[in-house]
C-alpha positions in Angstrom: -6.4 -3.1 8.2 -6.9 -7.0 9.3 -4.3 -7.1 12.3 -1.7 -9.6 10.8 -0.8 -7.3 8.4 0.8 -4.7 10.7 2.5 -4.6 13.4 3.8 -2.0 15.8 7.1 -0.1 15.8 8.1 2.7 18.2 7.2 5.3 15.4 4.1 4.2 14.9 2.7 1.3 12.8 4.0 -0.3 9.7 2.6 -3.0 7.0 3.9 -6.2 6.6 5.6 -7.1 3.2 2.2 -9.5 2.3 0.3 -6.7 3.4 2.0 -4.8 0.9 1.8 -7.3 -1.6 -1.7 -7.7 -1.3 -2.9 -4.3 -1.1 -0.6 -3.9 -4.8 -2.5 -6.9 -5.4 -5.4 -6.1 -4.9 -5.4 -2.1 -4.1 -4.1 -1.3 -7.2 -4.6 -4.0 -10.2 -8.1 -3.6 -9.4 -8.1 -0.1 -9.7 -6.5 -0.7 -13.2 -9.5 -2.4 -14.2 -11.7 0.7 -12.5 -9.6 2.4 -14.8 -10.0 0.2 -18.2 -14.3 0.5 -17.6 -14.3 4.3 -17.5 -11.6 5.0 -19.5 -13.1 3.1 -22.0 -16.4 5.0 -21.4 -14.7 8.2 -21.6 -12.6 7.4 -24.8 -16.6 6.9 -26.5 -17.5 11.0 -25.0 -13.9 12.3 -25.2 -11.5 12.1 -28.4 -8.9 9.2 -27.6 -5.4 11.9 -27.9 -7.0 14.4 -25.5 -8.0 11.5 -22.6 -4.4 9.9 -23.5 -2.7 13.7 -22.6 -4.9 14.4 -19.4 -4.5 10.5 -18.3 -0.7 10.6 -18.7 0.0 14.3 -17.4 -2.7 13.2 -14.0 0.3 10.1 -13.6 3.0 12.9 -14.0 1.7 14.6 -11.0 0.8 11.2 -9.6 5.0 10.0 -9.9 5.7 13.4 -8.3 3.4 12.1 -5.2 4.9 8.6 -5.1 8.7 10.1 -4.9 7.8 12.6 -2.1 7.7 11.3 1.4 4.5 11.7 2.0 3.4 8.5 3.8 0.3 7.0 2.3 -0.2 10.2 0.3 2.5 8.7 -1.3 0.7 4.8 -1.4 -2.8 6.4 -2.7 -1.1 8.3 -5.3 0.8 4.9 -6.4 -2.6 3.2 -6.4 -4.1 6.0 -8.5 -1.0 5.6 -10.8 -2.6 1.8 -11.9 -5.9 3.9 -13.1 -4.6 6.3 -15.1 -2.3 3.8 -16.5 -4.9 2.0 -17.8 -5.7 3.2 -21.0 -2.5 4.6 -21.8 -1.2 1.4 -24.4 -4.8 0.4 -26.2 -4.6 4.2 -26.6 -0.9 4.9 -28.2 -1.6 1.4 -30.4 -4.6 2.5 -31.8 -3.2 5.9 -32.5 0.2 4.8 -33.3 -1.6 2.4 -36.2 -4.2 4.9 -37.3 -3.9 5.5 -41.1 -1.0 3.7 -42.3 -2.3 1.3 -44.7 -0.1 -1.3 -45.7 2.4 -0.5 -43.1 0.1 -1.2 -40.0 1.0 -4.7 -39.7 5.1 -3.2 -39.5 3.8 -0.6 -36.9 1.8 -2.6 -34.8 4.9 -5.4 -34.6 7.4 -2.4 -33.8 4.5 -0.8 -30.7 4.7 -4.6 -29.6 8.4 -4.7 -29.9 8.7 -1.4 -27.7 6.6 -3.3 -24.5 9.5 -6.0 -24.5 12.4 -3.5 -24.7 10.6 -1.8 -22.3 11.0 -4.8 -19.7 14.9 -4.0 -19.5 13.8 -0.6 -17.3 12.1 -2.7 -14.4 15.6 -5.0 -14.8 17.8 -2.0 -13.9 15.8 -0.5 -11.5 16.6 -3.9 -9.4 20.4 -3.0 -9.4 20.0 0.1 -8.0 21.1 1.2 -4.2 18.1 1.2 -2.4 18.7 4.7 -1.3 17.7 5.9 -4.8 14.3 5.1 -4.7 12.6 8.2 -5.6 14.6 8.6 -8.0 14.0 5.7 -10.3 10.3 6.7 -10.3 12.2 9.4 -13.1 12.0 7.0 -15.1 8.1 6.6 -15.3 7.7 10.2 -15.0 9.5 11.3 -18.0 7.9 8.3 -20.1 4.7 9.6 -18.8 5.6 13.4 -19.8 6.4 11.9 -23.0 2.8 10.3 -23.5 1.3 13.2 -22.5 3.5 15.2 -25.0 2.3 12.7 -27.7 -1.6 12.5 -27.1 -1.4 16.8 -27.2 0.6 17.0 -30.5 -1.0 14.2 -31.6 -3.7 15.8 -34.3 -0.6 18.3 -35.4 1.5 14.8 -36.0 -1.0 13.1 -37.9 -1.3 16.3 -39.9 1.9 16.2 -40.9 2.0 12.5 -41.1 -1.0 12.6 -43.9 1.2 15.5 -45.9 3.8 12.9 -46.4 
């Protein structure tokens, strides 16, 4: 790590805010890009719902590590979450509109509108006190758990939907 990215304190080296933002920009989003490519490859080999369930379940475990005060392990887990989030939206979108026929346009509009509704979460997190930082990550953890359940139950949900 470049010298200007860190500074010494009594309890060891600390990373500067600028360095943290660069690490997140290049590390996090670089892993997101890598996850898109490898996730696309995985989706060509495995069923989309199974891959989605696996990536979301891994992200649940990753969020637990991020919430724990484990230093660089927590930071690495945060970066890993970018990798595993990479295929979630396109896969949820594809599964969500599959087999809807004339309702496809409406369903796709609702899925896209859900993203806009999701923008309210980070805004609401910003007002919480800093001491609750790890607790804030319960929201994405619960969302990833819901996505894992959706992927795991998708075959059954699709079968029930087809019977209607």
